[in-house]
N, C-alpha and C positions, 0 to 999 in steps of 0.2 A: 185787621188787626190780631195778631196772633196770641197765644194763651199767655205766654211771657211776658206781654205785653198790658195786661189787666192794671194797669196803675189807677193809684186815687189822688188825686191833687184835693189837701183838704183847706189852700188858701186860694179862694176864688171868688170874686167880687159880683154881684147883682143890682144894678143901678137903674131898676126901670125907671121911665120919663114921670110918669102919673106920681111914682113915690119922691121923687127930685121934687116935683111941683108941690106937694102936699106940704114937705119938709119948706120950702123956702117961703110958702106963704105962711108959714108957722114959726118962723124966722130963729130955726135953730142954728147951732154953731158946731162946728165950723161950717159953712156957707156949702150947702149941698150942690149946688149949681157946678161946682167945682169936677162933679162926678158926671157930669151931662157930657155926652157926646163923647164918650170913649170907646164905644163898641159893647158895654157891658149892662146895655138895656134887654127888653123884651121883645123887640122889634122883629120880624123875619129875617132880613137879613143879617143883625146881629147875632141871632142865634145860629144861623147856618154860617156864621163866619168862626163862631164861638166852637162850634162842632166840629171843624174842618181842623182847626187847631188841635184840639184834642185827638183825633184820629191822627193826624202827623206824629204826634208826640207819644203815641200808645196809651193816653189818659182813658180807661173805661169811665170813670165818675168822678165828677166834681161835688165837692161839697160847698154849696152856694151861701154865702151869708152877705147882708147888706151892710157891714162895717165899713168904715166908721160913720155911715149916716143911720147912726142908731136913734130912734125917735125918744131925743131928750129933751123936748120942749117944756117950759117952763110951765104950761098949762098943763094940770096931770088927765083932764078929760081929751084934752088935743093928743098929748104923747101916747096915751091909750085907743087912741083911733090910728095913732100912726102906725103902732106896733102891730095893730090889728090888719090894717092894711097891708102891707110887707108881708108879714106871714102868711095872709092867705096867698098873695101873688106868688112867691116863694112854693108854698106848696101847689099851687094850681100848676106852676111851670113844670114841678118833679112829674105832676100825675100825668101831664103831656110828654114828658121824656124820662119815664121809670126807670129807664137801662142807664140813663147819664148822668142823672143828678138827685142830690139829697139837699136837704137845709138846715140851719142853723136857726132857731127864731131870735129874733128882737126883743127886748125888753123895753118897758117905757119908764126907765130909771131918769131921776132919783125918786121917782115916786114907787115907792114899796109895795104899797095896797094893791095898786094898778097892776105891777110887775108880778108880782104872784099871782094874781086872776091871769094874766097873758100866759104866764107857765102853764097854768093849769090848761088853758083853752088849747095853745098852740100845740103841747105835748100830743094831743091827739087827733092833729090835723095830717094825712097822707104825708110819708117819707120823709118827717121831722126825725132828727138824729141826734139835737144837742140846743145849746143856749150860746149867744154871740153876745159879748159885753167889749167895752172899749175899757182901757186900760185906767182911765178916770172919768168920769162922770158929772157934769157941773163943777167942776173943780175938788171933787170928792174923790179920794182913791179908793182900789176895790176895798181895801181892808175898812173903812171909814163905819165904824159900829151901828149906823144907819141901815147899813145893807145888809147886817147879820140874817135877818130873816132869808133873805135870799140865798146867802151861802147853806143855810141848815134846810133848805127846802132843796138846793142842787143837791146835797150830802143825802138826803132822803131816798131822794130820786135817783141816785148813782148816774148824774148826769155828765153828759160831754161839757165843757165849758171851753170856747175857742175864744181867745182876746186878740184885740188888734189895738194899735194905737189910737188914741181919740183924734190926733190932728191938731193938737193945742199948743203943742211944743213946752209938753210939760209946765205949761202955767209958768212959764221963764220969762222975765223980760230981755233975758241976755240973748235969746233967740230971735233973728227978725222973721218977718212971714216967709222969706224966701227960702228958709232953712227948714221948715214944717217937716217937710218928707225926706228931705236928704240926710237930716241930722237930729231933728226932732222926734222922728219917728222911734229910731233905736234907742233913743232915750229914754221915749215913753215906754218902749217894752221893758227895759233894764229897771227903771224905778220900780214900776209894776211889782215884776217877778222877785225884787228884792224885798220889797213891802211885805207879800204873801209871806216869804222867807223868814222875814223878823217878824213876824206876828203868828207865826206857828201854822199858817192855814194849810198846807200839803198835809200835814199830819192832824190837823185838826177837823179837818174835812177829807178822809182818807177815801172816801166814794167819789169825789169828784174826780173825773179824769180833767184834768187843765193843760189846756193846748197855748203854749207860748208861741207869738210870732216871730220869724226872724232871727231866729236862736236866739230868742230872750234879749234880743238886743247886743250888749257888750258882754254878755254872763260868761260866755266861753271863756273870756280874758280874765275873769275875777273871781271865778271860782276859789280859788284858794287864796284871794285875798279876803273873801269873806269868812274862808274856814280860819281864818288867822284873827280878823279886826271883830267881826261882827259879835262873837262872844263878849266881847268888852264894849261895845256900844251898846247891847241891847241884852237887858236881864233876863235870865229864865229861858233860855231857846230849847224849845223841846227836844231837838235835834240837830246835829250840826250841818250847816247849809250844805254841805255837800251830798247828805241825806235827803233833804227837801228836794236838791235840784232832780235826783234820782227819784223822785214820785211825779215829776212832770214831765210834759213831753213839748217838743218843741220843732215846729216846722222848719221846712230848708231853704226857705226865700233868703237869699244871699246873695241876687245877682251874678251868681255863677261864679262868684268867687272859692276857689279851690283853697285858699289859705282860711277864711272862714268855714268851709266845710271840715277840713284838719283840724281846727282848734275845735269844732262843735263835736266831734266824733270823739276828739280825746277828753276835752272837759265834761260832757255831757252825757257821753254814749251813745254809741250809733244805733242802740235798740231805742232810744228815746226818741229818734228823728222821725218825722212824718214828711211825705213830699207834701211840697207847696209851689204854687208859681207867681201868685200874685195877679192874676189876671184881671183886667184886664191892662196893669202898668207893664206886664212883660208878654207881648203876645208877638204874631209874626214866628221869626226865627227865634227872636230872643224867649219865645212861650218854649218851643222844643229846647233850647238850650238850659233852660231851667230843669228839667229832666235828664238832659245828658248829663251835665257835672254832676248829678246825683248817681247815674248810672256808671261812671267813670271813676267813681270816689272807690278808695282802696280798702274795703271792708269784706267778710266773708260774703258769698253770695247768697245764702242763708238769709242772713242780716239785712243785707240790700233789699232783696224781696220784703221783708218787712217795712222797709222805710218808702218803700216803693208802692205798697199797697197792703202788703198782709197786716201788718199792725192796725193800720187805720180801718180794714175790714171788722176785726176785733173789737178795737175800744167803741166803734160807732153802732156793731151790730149789724155791717152789712150782709 
């Protein structure tokens, strides 16, 4: 791997079978068994294949996340146990591969007291670089007042927060189960990021580095619309939507769409983009193409270096 291929993939999943089995017994939603057998587990052959993809694509480091399989069990004790299990497994893997992996820790939401305790515990683990949350939890949006202590703690810690769709079709009856990931996922991204903007969270909690998945869903297409219409819909916005957009970051998972990349560069700014692959959902040659389409983007080389790894290394203190 050459020095100029020292890339950082900020959107990569980790689904060990032991954790999936625990969640399945806890009856969490969405069904965690959908993530079994995808090649994102802890088995020796799975790790060897993952590393081979990384080497082929020039990815030096992946930031691993258990999302969307976050430990949102109804029972607070079970949720806390699940969070401890996956965070310890993530830390253990990164210790065995210290040059290739870091991780963001899961929180046992919606149980705030238990989540705060796990934030404190997991932040002390080896190779921890931030926290993972889904775009909603048990039907509650990120800006639900019940979660304010979480945001206050994130801000106090100057933490990185990596967001991912929950896989619940934005709680909408208009979307069938077959549409959860094809269209439900970007809708959840979009709703979450606009909730953050409408409630002033990017400026209210300025020390939190928020990383939105999939270019923020349809966000690149509606930034100007938000600038024109959100001030009329929401009273006392602390800043313009475009200013709030510029406080956050967005990964480049876009299934290789040059049109999506161009829209994101124009609307969000290339300097706010971070390389993401969505492994294992993009693997084999598709994994390589998830990097190639970023490398071929028409942006200055210095900015492109930031997108491919430099910005992530700065934000996550790698």
